C-alpha positions as CSV (number, residue, x, y, z in Angstrom):
1,X,34.7,34.6,61.8
2,X,35.2,34.6,58.6
3,X,37.7,31.5,57.2
4,X,40.6,31.7,54.9
5,X,38.6,30.6,51.9
6,X,35.9,33.4,52.8
7,X,39.0,36.0,53.0
8,X,39.9,35.1,49.4
9,X,36.8,35.1,47.7
10,X,37.5,38.4,45.7
11,X,40.6,36.5,43.5
12,X,38.9,32.6,43.6
13,X,35.5,34.6,42.4
14,X,37.6,36.5,39.4
15,X,39.3,33.0,38.2
16,X,36.1,30.8,38.7
17,X,34.4,33.2,36.4
18,X,36.9,33.5,34.0
19,X,37.1,29.8,33.8
20,X,33.3,29.8,33.3
21,X,33.3,32.1,30.3
22,X,36.2,30.7,28.6
23,X,34.5,27.1,28.4
24,X,31.1,28.8,27.6
25,X,30.0,28.8,23.9
26,X,30.7,32.5,22.4
27,X,30.7,34.3,26.0
28,X,32.4,38.2,25.7
29,X,33.7,37.2,22.1
30,X,30.5,37.8,20.4
31,X,30.5,41.4,21.2
32,X,31.0,44.2,19.1
33,X,33.7,46.8,19.3
34,X,33.3,50.2,20.3
35,X,35.9,52.6,19.9
36,X,39.4,51.3,20.1
37,X,42.8,50.7,22.2
38,X,46.2,50.8,21.1
39,X,48.8,48.8,23.0
40,X,51.3,50.8,23.6
41,X,53.5,49.0,26.3
42,X,53.3,46.0,28.7
43,X,55.6,44.6,31.1
44,X,56.0,42.1,34.0
45,X,59.3,42.4,35.2
46,X,59.8,44.0,38.7
47,X,63.5,44.9,38.5
48,X,64.8,42.2,40.9
49,X,67.2,39.5,39.5
50,X,64.5,37.0,37.7
51,X,61.7,39.1,39.2
52,X,58.1,39.5,37.8
53,X,54.7,40.4,39.3
54,X,52.8,38.0,41.0
55,X,49.0,38.6,40.5
56,X,48.7,42.5,40.9
57,X,45.7,43.5,42.0
58,X,45.8,47.3,42.2
59,X,46.9,50.2,40.1
60,X,47.2,53.7,40.5
61,X,49.1,56.9,38.4
62,X,50.5,59.6,40.6
63,X,50.4,63.5,39.1
64,X,54.0,62.9,38.7
65,X,53.2,59.9,35.5
66,X,54.5,57.2,38.3
67,X,52.6,54.2,38.0
68,X,52.4,52.3,41.2
69,X,51.4,48.6,41.1
70,X,49.9,46.7,44.3
71,X,51.3,43.5,43.9
72,X,51.1,39.9,45.3
73,X,54.5,39.7,46.7
74,X,53.3,42.5,49.5
75,X,54.8,45.2,48.1
76,X,53.9,48.3,45.8
77,X,56.2,48.5,42.7
78,X,57.0,51.6,40.8
79,X,57.7,52.2,37.3
80,X,57.9,54.9,34.5
81,X,55.0,55.0,32.2
82,X,57.0,52.9,29.9
83,X,57.4,50.3,32.3
84,X,60.9,50.9,33.5
85,X,61.2,49.8,37.2
86,X,62.1,52.6,39.5
87,X,61.6,51.4,43.1
88,X,59.7,48.6,45.0
89,X,58.3,49.5,48.3
90,X,57.9,46.5,50.9
91,X,55.0,46.3,53.1
92,X,54.8,45.0,56.8
93,X,54.7,41.2,57.0
94,X,51.3,39.7,55.8
95,X,50.3,42.8,53.9
96,X,48.0,42.1,51.0
97,X,47.4,45.4,49.2
98,X,44.7,46.2,46.8
99,X,43.7,49.5,46.4
100,X,45.6,52.7,45.8
101,X,45.0,56.0,45.8
102,X,47.2,59.2,46.0
103,X,46.1,61.9,48.3
104,X,46.6,65.7,47.5
105,X,49.6,66.2,49.6
106,X,51.2,63.3,47.7
107,X,50.8,60.8,50.0
108,X,49.4,57.3,48.8
109,X,46.8,55.5,50.8
110,X,46.8,51.5,50.8
111,X,44.3,48.9,51.6
112,X,45.5,46.0,53.1
113,X,42.6,43.3,52.3
114,X,44.3,40.7,54.9
115,X,45.2,43.1,57.3
116,X,41.6,45.3,57.7
117,X,43.3,48.4,57.8
118,X,44.7,51.3,55.8
119,X,48.5,52.3,55.1
120,X,49.4,55.5,54.4
121,X,52.5,55.9,52.9
122,X,54.8,58.7,51.9
123,X,55.8,59.5,48.2
124,X,59.0,57.6,48.8
125,X,57.1,54.8,50.2
126,X,57.7,55.3,54.0
127,X,55.1,54.0,56.2
128,X,53.4,57.0,57.8
129,X,50.4,55.8,59.5
130,X,48.0,52.9,59.6
131,X,44.6,53.4,60.2
132,X,41.5,50.8,61.0
133,X,41.0,47.6,62.6
134,X,39.1,44.4,62.0
135,X,35.6,44.7,63.1
136,X,31.9,46.1,61.9
137,X,31.9,49.6,63.3
138,X,32.6,53.1,62.1
139,X,36.6,53.1,61.2
140,X,36.7,49.5,61.4
141,X,36.8,47.2,58.3
142,X,36.6,43.8,56.7
143,X,38.7,43.2,53.4
144,X,39.0,47.0,52.4
145,X,39.5,46.3,48.5
146,X,39.3,49.8,47.1
147,X,39.7,53.5,48.7
148,X,39.5,56.8,46.4
149,X,39.9,60.7,47.3
150,X,37.4,62.9,47.1
151,X,37.5,66.6,45.7
152,X,38.0,67.9,49.2
153,X,40.6,65.6,50.5
154,X,38.6,62.6,52.3
155,X,38.9,58.9,51.4
156,X,36.0,56.8,50.3
157,X,36.8,53.2,51.4
158,X,34.8,50.0,49.9
159,X,34.7,46.7,51.9
160,X,34.8,43.6,49.8
161,X,33.7,41.4,52.6
162,X,32.1,43.9,55.1
163,X,30.1,44.9,51.9
164,X,29.7,48.6,53.1
165,X,31.3,52.1,51.7
166,X,32.8,54.4,54.1
167,X,34.1,58.1,54.4
168,X,37.0,58.9,56.2
169,X,38.6,62.6,56.7
170,X,42.3,63.0,55.9
171,X,43.3,61.9,59.4
172,X,41.7,58.6,59.2
173,X,38.6,59.8,61.3
174,X,35.5,58.2,60.5
175,X,33.0,60.7,58.7
176,X,29.9,58.5,57.5
177,X,28.6,55.2,55.9
178,X,27.5,56.0,52.2
179,X,24.2,53.8,52.0
180,X,22.5,55.6,49.3
181,X,19.6,56.9,52.1
182,X,16.0,56.3,50.7
183,X,16.9,56.0,47.5
184,X,18.7,53.0,48.2
185,X,15.4,51.4,50.1
186,X,13.2,51.9,47.3
187,X,15.8,50.7,44.8
188,X,16.3,47.5,46.7
189,X,12.8,47.1,47.2
190,X,12.4,46.7,43.6
191,X,15.0,45.0,42.3
192,X,14.9,41.9,44.4
193,X,15.8,39.3,43.7
194,X,18.3,40.0,41.3
195,X,19.9,36.9,39.2
196,X,23.3,37.9,40.5
197,X,22.4,37.0,44.0
198,X,20.0,33.9,42.9
199,X,22.9,31.8,41.5
200,X,25.5,32.7,44.6
201,X,22.6,31.5,46.8
202,X,22.8,34.8,49.0
203,X,20.5,36.7,50.9
204,X,20.8,40.5,50.8
205,X,21.6,41.0,54.2
206,X,21.3,44.4,56.1
207,X,24.5,45.3,57.9
208,X,26.0,48.1,59.8
209,X,26.5,50.6,57.1
210,X,23.9,49.0,54.7
211,X,21.0,48.9,56.1
212,X,19.1,48.5,52.8
213,X,20.6,45.3,51.4
214,X,22.4,47.5,48.8
215,X,26.0,46.3,48.1
216,X,27.2,42.5,47.1
217,X,30.7,41.9,47.7
218,X,31.4,45.5,46.0
219,X,35.1,45.7,44.8
220,X,36.2,49.3,44.2
221,X,35.5,52.7,44.4
222,X,36.4,55.8,42.2
223,X,35.1,59.6,42.8
224,X,35.0,61.8,39.7
225,X,36.0,65.7,39.8
226,X,32.1,66.5,40.8
227,X,32.5,64.7,43.7
228,X,30.3,61.6,41.6
229,X,30.9,58.2,43.7
230,X,31.2,54.8,41.8
231,X,31.5,51.6,42.9
232,X,31.6,48.3,41.5
233,X,28.7,46.0,43.0
234,X,30.4,43.2,41.8
235,X,27.8,40.2,42.6
236,X,24.9,42.5,41.5
237,X,26.8,42.9,38.1
238,X,26.0,46.7,38.2
239,X,27.9,49.9,39.0
240,X,26.3,52.2,41.5
241,X,26.3,55.9,41.2
242,X,26.0,58.0,44.3
243,X,25.6,61.9,44.6
244,X,28.1,63.6,46.5
245,X,25.4,63.6,49.5
246,X,25.5,59.9,49.3
247,X,22.5,59.5,47.9
248,X,22.1,56.5,45.6
249,X,21.4,57.9,42.2
250,X,21.1,55.2,39.9
251,X,22.7,51.8,39.1
252,X,24.2,51.1,35.8
253,X,24.3,47.4,33.6
254,X,23.1,44.1,34.4
255,X,24.7,40.7,33.7
256,X,25.9,39.7,30.2
257,X,28.3,40.1,27.6
258,X,26.8,43.0,26.0
259,X,27.8,47.0,25.9
260,X,26.9,48.1,29.1
261,X,26.7,44.7,30.8
262,X,29.1,42.9,33.1
263,X,30.9,40.0,34.1
264,X,32.5,40.7,37.7
265,X,33.2,44.4,37.1
266,X,36.2,45.1,39.4
267,X,38.4,48.2,39.3
268,X,37.2,52.1,38.3
269,X,38.9,54.4,37.3
270,X,37.4,58.3,36.4
271,X,39.2,61.1,34.2
272,X,39.1,64.4,33.9
273,X,36.2,64.9,32.3
274,X,34.1,62.6,34.7
275,X,34.0,59.5,32.4
276,X,34.2,55.8,34.4
277,X,36.6,53.1,33.1
278,X,35.6,49.8,34.6
279,X,37.8,46.5,34.6
280,X,35.0,44.2,33.5
281,X,37.4,41.1,34.7
282,X,35.5,38.2,33.0
283,X,34.5,39.4,29.7
284,X,38.2,40.2,29.0
285,X,37.8,43.8,28.5
286,X,37.5,47.4,29.7
287,X,34.4,49.4,29.2
288,X,34.2,53.3,29.4
289,X,31.0,55.0,30.1
290,X,30.4,58.8,29.8
291,X,28.9,60.9,33.3
292,X,25.5,59.8,32.2
293,X,26.2,56.4,32.0
294,X,26.3,56.1,28.1
295,X,29.1,53.7,26.7
296,X,31.6,54.6,24.5
297,X,34.2,52.0,24.8
298,X,34.0,48.5,24.8
299,X,37.8,47.6,24.4
300,X,37.5,44.2,23.0
301,X,38.3,42.8,19.7
302,X,37.5,39.9,17.6
303,X,38.9,36.0,18.1
304,X,42.1,36.8,16.5
305,X,43.0,39.8,19.1
306,X,41.7,37.0,21.6
307,X,44.1,34.7,20.9
308,X,47.0,37.3,20.7
309,X,49.7,37.9,23.5
310,X,48.5,41.4,23.0
311,X,44.7,40.9,24.2
312,X,43.0,42.2,27.7
313,X,43.0,38.8,29.6
314,X,42.1,39.3,32.9
315,X,41.8,42.9,34.1
316,X,41.5,43.5,37.5
317,X,41.9,47.3,37.9
318,X,42.9,50.4,35.5
319,X,44.0,53.9,35.9
320,X,44.6,56.8,33.7
321,X,47.3,59.2,33.3
322,X,47.1,63.0,32.7
323,X,47.1,62.4,29.4
324,X,44.2,60.2,29.2
325,X,46.6,56.7,28.6
326,X,44.8,53.9,30.3
327,X,46.8,51.4,32.4
328,X,45.4,47.6,33.4
329,X,46.8,45.8,35.9
330,X,46.1,41.9,34.2
331,X,45.7,39.6,37.2
332,X,46.0,36.1,35.5
333,X,48.6,37.2,33.5
334,X,50.9,39.1,35.9
335,X,51.4,41.9,33.9
336,X,50.7,45.8,33.7
337,X,49.5,47.1,30.3
338,X,49.1,50.5,28.7
339,X,46.9,51.8,26.1
340,X,46.2,54.9,23.8
341,X,42.6,55.4,23.5
342,X,40.9,56.3,20.4
343,X,37.0,56.2,21.7
344,X,34.2,56.9,19.3
345,X,30.3,56.7,19.1
346,X,28.8,53.6,18.7
C-alpha cells in the first residue's frame, strides 16, 4: 500500500530538486539564452476576497481562450487570457487536480491525483462523470498526473505512481497500454543503468502496462496534431517520444543544465506545428523543441533576470493559446505567467 509520503512524491521531488539547484554552484544560471520570451502578464488572485492561488499544478487553455488552472484548493479556477477571474469550479472533497485537457466536445477532463480517477466536467464546470479507481488493472489508476487528447478524440493518461501510460476511448473505456513495444525493450536494455535511477536508488521495475521498465515516475503527456505522443519521464530526465501506434521512437535529453537537458522535466504542451514545450522545473525555465528534437527555445536569462520578480521560478505546467502565447503554472510562486515568444535559431 502506498503511504502518504509516497503519494506526494511529485511535489516533494520538485521542491527538493529546486532546493538542490538553488544551493548548488552555478546551476541553470550558466546556460546561454536561446530564443526569447517577453512577460506580458502574471497573476495569482482567484477572485475570492483575499483569495490567491495555492501551488497550481496544471494549466490548460480552451479553444475559446479561457485559461483553466488546477489549483491546490481543490478547484479549477477559470480566467481570461489577461488573468481576470471568471469562475471557480469546486471539485469533490479530497480531490487533488493536476492534469487538464479540453476534449473535442468542449468538456474538460481533470486527473485526480489523490483519488486515482478522472473527472469529466462540462464547459461550465458541472461534474458529468468520474472514470477509474485505484488499482493496477486496465482503466485503473495510481496517481494519474497528466492527460491529453488524441486527434481522434481518445484520451492518453500518464500515472506518476503507476508509472505507465494508458489510452481510453471517448467514453472512458480502456483501449490499450502504450509501452513502446519492441523498441522499448531494446532501448531500456541499452540505457540501463541511468544516472537518475542510480541517484534515486530505484530498480527499473517491470509493471502491468510497462513490461520493459521504460517509465520512471512520468509526470505529463502531450499529443501533437499528427498523433505523436510525448511523455516527460521525470526521473530518467528525458522526454519519451512515441509513434501514434504506441511504439517508442526515441528519447530526448539527459540530466543537466544545458540546452536539451533536464532537471525535473514536468508539464508538456504542443502547438499547431507540432513543437513541444517543456516545463524544466528545477532548471527554472521552459524549453521548446521542434518535432525533430532540435531545441529552439531556452527561456532563461542572466542573473539579473533570475533575481527579478518576473523570473520563471518553478514551472510545473505549460499551455499555449491559439496565438502561440505561452502560459506557465508557477508552482512554488503560486502564480500564472503569460509570455509572448520570439524564438530564433541558436
